[in-house]
N, C-alpha and C positions, 0 to 999 in steps of 0.2 A: 679726235678732238674731245676734251673733257666737257662735262656739263657746266662747270664753273666758267671755263673759257668761253663756251658758247653763249652763256648768259651775259658775259661782259661785252662780247661783240654786239649782241642784240641791243643792249643799253646804249652803247656808243652810237649805233645806227639811229636809235630813237632820238638821241640828243642832237645828232647832226640834222635830222629832218625836222626838229621842233624849232619854232621861232623864239627869239629871246623874250623873256617874260617882262623885263623892265622897260624895254624900248617899244613904245606903242605907236610911234610916228611912222607914217607910210614912207617908203623909199623905193628906189628902183628895183632892189633885189626882191622886195615883196611882190612887186608887180610881175616880175619875171618868174616867180616861184611856181612849181607845178601844183595842181589842186591836191586836196587831202586824199582823194580817191587814189591818186598815183602813189602816195606814200603807203597806203594800205596794200596796194598791189605789190609794191616792192617788198613789203613785209611778208606777204603770202609767198612771193617767189623765193624770198630768202629762206622761209621756213620749209618750203618743199624740197630744198636741196638736200636735206638730211632728216631722217625720222626723229632724231633727238631734238632738232630745232622745233619740230612740230609739237613735241611734248612740252618743251620749255614755253612756247608761246601759249599753248592751252592752259598750262599751269598758272602762268602769270595772269592771264585773263580771269581765271577762276578766282585767284586770290584777290584780284581787284574787285570783282563782283561781291565776294564775301565781305571784304572790308567796307565796301559801300553800304551794304545792308546792315552791318554791325553799327556803322556810324549813324544810320537812320534810327536804329533801335535805341541807341544811347541818347540821341536827340529827343526821341519820343518819351523815353523814361524821364529825361531831365525836364521835359515840358510838362509831364503829368505830376499831380500833387503826390508827395511821398506818403505811404501808409505803412506803418510798422506792423510786423506780424505779432498778433496778440492772441491770447486764449479766447477772448470774446469773438474775434474774427473766425477762428478755427471752429468754434461751436456753431456760429451762424452758417458757415460753409457746410458743416455736418447736417444741420437742420434743413438746408436747401438741397441736400442730396449731392453736393459737390465733394465727393469723397477724396478724389485725388488732390484737390485744392486744400481741403482740410488737412490732409496728411502732410502736404508740402508746407503749410503754415506751421505745423508742429515741428517739422524738421528745421525751419528757420528759427523758431523759438529756441530749440535746443542748441543750434549753432551760435546764436547770440550769447547764450550763457548768462543772461541777466534776468532770469525768471525769479520771481518772488517765491521764497520757500513755502508760503501758504498756498501757492497756485500750482504746486507740483502735480497734484492729482488731475488737473485740467488736461494737459497734454496726454497723460496716460489714458484718461477717459476717452478722449477723441480717438487715439490709436486703437483702443479696444473696441469702440463702437464701429469704427471703419472696418476693422478686421471681421467683426461679427456680421456686418452687412454684406461684405464680400463673400464670406463663407456660406451665407444662405443661398448664393447663386451658383455655388460649385456643383457640377454634375456628379463628380466622383464622391461616393460616401466617405472614402478615406481622406481625400483632400478636404472635404467639408469638416470632418472631425478634427483634423489637424489645425484647420483655420480657427475653429471655435476654441481649440486648446490654447492657441496663441492669444486669442481675444480674452479668454478667461485669465491668462497670466497678466495681461495689461490691466484688466479691470480689477483684479485682486489687488495689484499694487496701487491702483487709483483709489480703491476703497480704503486701503491702509493710510494713504497720504491725505485722503479726504476728497470726495467727489466735488465738482464745481457747485457752487450755491444753486439751489433749485433743481439740481440734477440727481439728487440722492436716490430718489425712487426709481428713476430711469436707469441709473447705474446698477441698483440692486436687481432690477429686472433683467438687464443685459448680462450681468454677471451670472445670475441663476440660469438663464437660458444657455449661455456659453458653457457653463459647467455641465449641464444636462446633456447638451448636444455633443460634448466631448467625452460623454460617458462617465463623468464624475458625479454620479447620481446622488449620493448621500449629501455631498457638499451643496449641490445645486438645490436640492429640496430644502435644506436648512436655510439657504439664502432667500429663496422665494417665500417660504413660510414666514420668515421675518418681515419680508416686504409686504405680504398680505396682511399681516397684523398691523403694519404701520400706516398703510395708505391704500385706498380702494381703487386706485387707477390701475388699468390693465389687468384687472382681476380675472377676466375671462381667459386670457392667454396664460396667465400664471397658473391657474388651476389646470389648464390643459397640459402645460409643461410638467407640473407636479405629477399628474396622472400618468404621463408618458414615462417619467422616471420610475414610478412605482411599478408600472407594467413590465419594464425591462430590468428591474432589480433582481438580485440573486434569489430573493424569496418574496415574490409578488403577492400582495394581499388584494385580491380583485375587488372586494367590497370597497376598499379604500380608493382604488382606481376609479370605480364607477361613481363614487361620491364626488370626487373632484371633477370628473367629466360632466356630471349632471349640473354642477355649479357653473362650469364653463359654457355649457350649451343653454343654460337658462337665460342668458343675456343675448340681446341682438347685436352686441358689440363684436362678437366673434364672427369674423367674416370668412369668406372663402379665400384660399383653400383650407385654412385652419379648421373651419367648421366641419368639413367633410372628413378631414384627418381625425378629428376628435370622434366623429360618429363611427368611423371604421375601428378606431381603438376601442370604443365602447362595445361594438359588436364582438370583437375578438375577446374582450374581457368577459362578456356574458357567456360566450362559448366556452371559455376556459373554466368558468364557474358552473358549467352544465346547464345553463339557461338558454337553450338553443332557439326556441321559438321567439323569445324576446330579442335574441341576437339578430335574427333575420328581420324582425319588425324594425329594429333600430337602423339596420343597414338600408332599408328602403328610403330613409330620409336623407341619405347622402347623395351628393352630386359631385363626384371627383372631377377635378379640373382636367386630369389626364384621360378622361373618357370612361365608359362603362366597364372596361376590361378589369380594372382593379376591383370594383364593386362585385362583379360577377365571380371573380376568382375568390374573393373573401367569403362570399355566400357559399360557394362550393367547398371551401375549406371548413366552414361551419358544419355543413352536412356530413363531410367525411369525419370530422371530429365526433359528431353525434353517433355515427356508425361504429367508430373505434371504441367509444365509451361503452356502447351496448355490447360489443364483442368481448370487451374486457370483463364485464360483469356476467357474461353468459346469458343475458336476457335480450332476446330480439325485440326491438321496438315494433309497435304496430305500423303496418305499411312499410316494412323494410325494403321491399322491391320498389315501391314508389320513391323512397329516399335515394336508392341507388340510381334509378332512372333520372331523378331530378339532378343529382350530382353530375351524371354524364352530360345532361343537357346544359347545365351551367358551364361546365368545362368546355364544351363545344362552342358555346356562345362567347365565352371569354377568349377562346383561341381566335375566333373570327374578328372580335373587336380589337384584339391586340395587333394593331396595324404595324407598329414599330418592332414587334417581336421582343419586347423587353421583359415579358413575364412567361415566356414559353417554358423555362425551366421549372418554375413553380407549378405551372399547369401539368407538366409531365409527372412531377413528383406527386401531386394529388391523384393523378390517374393511377400511378403505381400503387399508392396506398389503397385506392379503391379496388384494384385487382387483387391485392393481398387479402383484403376483407372478403372478396368473392372466392378465395381459395385458388386463384389462378397464379400460383407461385412463380412459374417460369416467366410469364408475361410481366409480372411485377418486378422480378429481378432484372429482366432485360431493360425495362424502362428506368429503373433506379441506376443501373450501371451506365446507361446513356447520359442521364442527368449528371452523375458524378464525373464522368469523363469530360462532359462538355463544360461544366461550371466549376470544376476543380475546387479551389479554396473559397469560392463564393458561398454564401449561406445556403443556396439551393444544393450545391455539391456536398456540403457538410451534412445537411439533413438527409440526403440520399444515401451517403455512406453509413450513417447511423442506422437508417432503416434496413439497409442490406445486412449490417451486422446483427440486428435483431432477428431477421429472417434466418440467417445462417445458424445463429445460436439455437433457434427453435428446431432447426433441422439436425442439430448435433454436429454440424460442420464447424467445429471449434476453431480450427486453424484459419479458415476463411473469415469467420466472425471476428476473431481478434485482428486479422489483417484490416478489415473494414473499419473497425473501431479506431485502430491506429491511424488510418487515413484521415478519419474525421478529426481526431485530436491534433494530428500534425498539420492540418489545414488552418488551425487557429494559432497564429503566431502571438497574438495579443488579445486576450478577452475584451479589453477595453474597446478595441476597434470592431468587435463582433456585435452585430445587431440584426435580428431576424424576426419577422412576424410568423414565419413558418415554423421555426424551432428556436424560440428564445433561449438565452443562455441558461436560465433556470431549468427549463425543460430538458435541454441538452445534458446538463449535469445530472439531472434526475434519471435520465435514460442510461447514462454511463454508470451511475451508481447501481441501478437495477441490474444492468448486465454483469457488473462485477459481483454483486450479491448472488446472482443466479449461478455463476460459475462456482462460487464458494459453496453454495448450498448443494451443488451437484458433485462436490468433491473434485472439482476441476481447478485446483489451486494454481496450477501452472499457467492456465489461461488468465486467471484473475491477476496473477502477478505480472503478466505481460501487459495487461491493460493499465495497471497501476504505474508501471514504468514510464508510460507516455502521458500520464494525466496532467503533468505540468506543461503549458501554463493554463490549460482550461480550469484546473484547480490550483490553488496556491501551493507553494512548496510545503508549508506545514500540513495542509490537507493531504497532500501526496504522501508525506512521511507518515502521517497517522494511518492512512489507508494501507500503506505498505506494511507498517508494523502489525496492524490487525490481521492483514492477509497472511503474513508469515507465522504469526502466533496461532491462527486457526489451522494453518497447514501443519504446523508442528504437532498441535494437539490431535489432529486427525490421524497423523502417521503413528503417534504413540498409541492411540486407541486401536488402530489396525494391528499394531504389533502384538497386542493382547489377544486379538481375534485370529491372527494368522501366525501361529508359532513357527511354521516352517520358514518364515522370512522375518522373524522377530528382530534379530540383531541388526539386519540391514535397515529395517523400518525405524528402529529406535535411533540408530546413528543418523539417519536422514532427518527424522523428526527433531532431534536435538540440534542439528545444524540449522534447521528452520527457526527454532526458538532463539538461537544465538543471533541469527539475522534480524529477527524481530527486536531483540534487545538492543542491537546497534541503532536501529531506526527509532525506537522509543527514546533512547538516550539523546540522539540528535534532535528529536522533537522537543525534549525537555530543555536542551540548551537554547533552542530557538525561542522558547517561551519562558525564559528565565524570570522575567518580570510579571508573568501571568500567574493567576491563581491555580492554573492547571499544571504548573511546573512540577510540584511534588507528586501529583497523580501520575504523570509520565515517568518520573523517576521510579515510582513504585512498579509501574508496568514493566519498565526496563529491568529492574531487579528480579521480578518474577520470571521474565523471559530468560534471562541469563541463568537463573537457578534451574528452571526446567530444561535448559539446554546444557546443563552441567558445566557451564563456564563459571566455576565457583569463585575464581579470583575477581572477575568482573562483577559478579553478583555481590561479593563482599564489599567491594569499593562503592558500588551504587547504594547498597543498603545503609552503609555507614553515612553516606552523604544524605540519604533520605532522613535518617534519624537526627542528623544535625540540623536539617532545615524544617522538619515536621515533627515536633516533639509530642503531639497529641493524637492526631488521626492515625489509626492503625498501629499505634505504638506497640501494643502487645504482640500483634501479628508480626511486626517488623523485628522485634526482639526474638521471636520464635524463629523467623527465617534467618536471622543473623546466627543464632546458635546452630541451626541445621547446616548452614554454609560452613561454619568453622568446623563442625563435626565431619563434613565431607572433605575438608582440607586437612583432616587428621590433626586437628587442634582441639582435643576434647576439653582441656582446661578452660580455654576461652569460651567454648560452647556451653560448658556447665555454668559459667558466670552469666552468660546471656539468658539461659533458660531460667536460672534462679531469679534474675531480675524480673523477668516476665511473671514468674509465679508469685513473687513477693509483692510487686507493685501493681499488679493487674489481676488480683485474685478473683474478681467477678467477671473477667472476660472469658469468652469461650475458648480463646487460644491457650488458656492455662492447661487444659486437658492434654492438648498435643504437646505443650511444653514439658509436662511431667513425663510423658511417654518418651520424648526425645532425650530428656535429661537422664532418664533411666538407662537408655542405650549408651549415653556418654559415660555414665558411672560404670556400666558393665565393661566398657573399653579400658577403663583405668582400674579395673579389679576392685571396685567398691560395690559389691553385689548387695550388701545390706541396704545401702541408701537407694539403690535402684529398686529393690523390692518394695521399700516403703512407698516410693512414688507410684509404682504400679498398683499397689493395693489401694492407694488413695483414689485412683481412677476407678478401680473395680468395686470397692466396697465402701469407700469413704466419700463418695460424691453422688450426685443425682443422675449420673450417666446411666443410660439403659443399655442392655446388651445389643440393641439395634444400632447404637451409635458407632461410628467408625473408630473413635478413640477407645471405647470399651473393648471392641473386638480386637484391635491391634494390641492393646495392653494385655489381653488374655494370651495371645500368641507370644508376645514378648516375654511374659512371665514364664511361660513354658520353656522358651529358649534359655532364659536366664537360669532356671532351675536345672536344666539339662547341662549347661556349662559348669554349674556348681556340683555336678554329679549327684544331685538329689533326684534320682531317677523316678522314684515312686510318685513324688509330687509333680514332677515334670510330666509324667504320663497322665496323671489326673487332669491337669490343666489343658494339656495339648489335645487329649481325646475329647474333652468337653468342647474345645474350640472347633475340632474337626466335625463333631456332630452338629454344632450350631451353624457353621459356615462351610458346608461341603463344597460350594462352588467358588470359594475365595481363592485367589492365586497363592495365598500363604499356606493353604491347606496341604498341598503336596509336600512342602518342606516340613510341615508339622508331622505328617505321616512318616517321613523319613526319620525325623528326630525321635518319634515314638518307637520305630523299629530299632534305632540305635540304643534308646533307653532300655528297651526290653532285653536287648543283647547284652548290654553292660550289666543290667540288673541280674542276669543269670550267673554272673561271676560269683556272687555271694553264696547262693545255694550250691554251686559247683564246688566251692571251697569247703562248705560244710559237709557236702556229700562225701568228699574225699576223706574228711576227718571224722565221719560218723562212727559211733561206737556201737550203736544198736540198730536193729533192723528197722524199727519204726522211724528212727531219725533218718536213716538212709532213704527209706521209701518217701518220707515227707519231702525231703530235699530233691529226690528224683522227680517227684510230681511238680515241684516248684520250677525245676530246671526245664522240664517239658513244657510247662505253661508259658514261661518267659520266652524260651527259644521258639516255641510254636507261634506265639503272638508276633515275635520279631519276624519270623519267616513269612507270616501272613501280610504284614505291613510292607516288607521288602518287595514281595510279589505284587502287591497293589500298586506301589509306586512304579515298579518296573513296567507293569502292564500299561499304566496310563501314559508313560513316556514313550513306550514302544509303539503306541497307536499313532503317534505324531510322525509326520513324514520328515520333518527336520527338527534338529535339536539345537538348543542354545548351548553355550559352553558349560553353564551350570547344570543343565539337564544331562548333558553328555557325561559329566563327572558323576552325577547322581545315579544314572542307570548303570554305569560301570561299577560303582560301589554296591549297588543293589545286587548285581550278579555275584560280585566278589563275596559280600557278606552273607548272601543266601547260601553260597557254597560253604562258607565258614560255619554257619549255623547248622547246616546239614552234616558237616563233618563232625561238629561237636556232638550232635545227637547220635551219630553213628558210633563215635568213641564211647559215649555214655552207655549205649546199648551193649557194646562189647564188654564194658566193665561190669554191667549188670549180669551179662551172660557168664562171665568168669566167676562172679560171686555166687550166682545160683548153682553153677556147676559144682562148686565146692560143697554146696548144701545138698547135692544129690537131687536137684529138681530138674530132671531132664526136659520135661515138656516146657517149663518156663524158660529154661536155657535156650532151647531151640527157637522159642518165640523171640527172645531178645536177639539171637543171632540173625534171625530173618529180618528183624527191624534194622539191625546194624547194617546188613548188606543193602537193604532198601535205601537207607539214609546215605550211605557212602556212594552208592551208585548214582543217586540223585545229585549228590555233591559233585561227582565227576561230570554229570550232564550240565550242571550250572556253570562250573568252571569252563567246560568246553564251549558253551554258548558265549561266554565272555571272551574266550580266546578267538572265536570266529569273528567277532565284531571289532576287536581291538588288537589284532595280530601285529600291527605295525608300531605299537607302543611298548615301552619297556615293561609295562605291567604284565605283558604276556609271560615274562620270565617267572614272575611270582605265581601266576596262574598254573603254569606247567609244574612248578615245584609242588603246589598244593594238590594237583592231580596225581603227581607221583606219590605223595603221602597217602592219598586215598587208595591207590592201587597196592601200596604196601600194607595198608590195613586190611585190604581184601585178599592178601596173600598171593599177589601176582607181581613178583619182583621184576620180571622181564618187562612188563608194561610200565612199571615204575621207572626202571632204568631208561626205557625208551623215551619217556617224557624229558628226562634230564639231557639225553643226547640231543633231542629236538631243541631244547632250550639253548644248549651250547651252540648249535648251528645258527639259530636265530640271533644270538648275541653277536656272532662273528659277522652277520649280514647287516647289522645296524650301523648307520653312519657314525663316524668318530665324534661328531658334535651333538649326538642325541642327548636330550635332557632326561636323565634318569631320576633326578630329585623330585620331579613333579608328581610321578605316579608310584615311585618305589622308595624304599629307605636305604638303598645301597647304591654305590657308585659302580661304574663299569668294571673297575679292577676288583672290587669286592664281589660282584656277581661272577666274574670269571673264576676267582679263587673258590667261591662256594660251590659252583656247579661242577668244577673239576674234582672237588673233594667228594661231592655227592655221587659222582659217577663211579667211584670206587666202592660204594656201599653194596 
């Protein structure tokens, strides 16, 4: 049977058993009818026949009861006088503490939709006040903050629309309080200071709230906090529990300012509503802070043992008084800090770890993780320290919701910055970079970008400095250092983009260009420098033009570089960057074969300016002039300037190259007297040129050996140093060979003159020089036997043996060269170290084998 059918049967039965309504006259049927109880019994019997009938009967009875009550309520409402929902009624309900009724009236006002535009602020004010009152009773700090955040939103809109008449000051107070309690501190302080200036009501609590905002701000000024607290406490209008809260805040502020005795004295006046546990714990915190400050300065205060005992006693008392165990984490944290100050590292770490594990993302857990990080960092356990710092930072999802008396946000940030700086100072940039990666949201995105950029720039600078100090790993260090600079450049540029409307925009663009330039990312450096010059036409303009020229020069665009350098020189003649611009412009002119212009600019730095030899620009100009003269084959002047530079700056990195160039200059300078020697007509002329040749080649030999020795002392060589020592061996052998040939020529000439003793002396010198040449070439072949230059070395050794009248050894060197040539891979690069190709070497060696 369906429910509908059962209901129909039930109604039919009810109609059958009910008397007619219209006919009220008694009759016989009425007299014979069973009593009402019998009808109810039949209804119960009928309902019991099936479970569904029972449900139907129960449901109908319930509906009947509900309808009856609804009817009575409608009648009562009709009988009561009608009162429309108005702003005035909502405000009265708010004043009477009837928060739900006030909120309900506002909802009715909004539903009616007939609110006067001038009264829009009234309902918003009521909603904000209701939300603020409810938030004050929330137990959870996060729920409390969110409630005040909503209240601040309503009250802000109410302020814009206009507070209800006579409620302006109250609205300002509630808005300021809601802003501060939702951690919108700066806005809250501005609102309350405006209210304080306009009306003297609620001055005591406003000052307390402003002091609270300043205490928890990013950069608290404790004198300002104390000034507002003194004004709040000066009046009797500040009641409990706000008065005790203000006294505790005053004690903490005095402690943070280092006024510990005053802090303890102030705390004695408090009477916290939650019992003595809080006061005892704050007093213990003050004592621990005093001990920490003393340990930081290295000066033990008088009665340090008494202070430690006092802190222990206070913590014990606070533990006993904390009946609800709501402050056990803070108690253990302070005990851990006390153990740390006592040098009980293991006990301190165990307590801190327990607090961190127990309280997790709560302020106590954050403070414990930071303290652990500090301790591990002091123990040089960098990995563990970074791990703890990251735990602390990851625990703070939103700094706005973080508020702690144990470790305020300002102190947390200061400790993290100190940890970061400590890692950077200790050349532990990897750890510093790991900390920076997790600094958001404890720090803003821009702060994180700035710290990240500074970290990578310092890292790159340190690596490049190490490259100069550790030549065995110089190339790897330089590559890594430049990579770090490029990373810094990317972050500086991102920072600049985020601060486009900020006055620091061009500063960050400059920092980005410098980082890119140092990282040898010249394309990016060029782009950023041009953008900088476009947006900053005055500050660092000369230096920016210098860097623009240097970047173009590095990109092999000397013409554009020369234009940038000349603009710097012409329009910024009084700027210090001009000296470097002249030097760089001279290098650019050298690259385009305009040596005369280059020389003019270098001489302006050396003799036409106020630069002293101690200045880097004068020094570099001296080296550059020597290189320029060497490239122009003006060897005598090149030797003069380079040798002066070598004497003045023996430890400069450019000195080794200068010594090599001097050796080259002396070797090339010997070509002229060699030619004159060969063409000499008289004995005097021949002897004079013979002496000049020996002087020049002897000096060249000395410089080659000096450079070779310096490089050989290094355990690892750069590409340039490897090429330089190879050439030193090669040209040392060449010079010795030339000296040997010269002595043989002299021996032949003196033999014709019949000077046997002189001839023998020349022959002995010739043998000495040629044998030394063989040794120099052999040393070269031993170190570079896998490179094509070995072929040229063996040919030179063969020539020496031929001069020494040993054709067998001479031919043996050629045979060895042929064998090595066959062993060299087909893709060997011959052009780098020799002047011949593989086929040319093969043809020449086979020809020499027949000699």
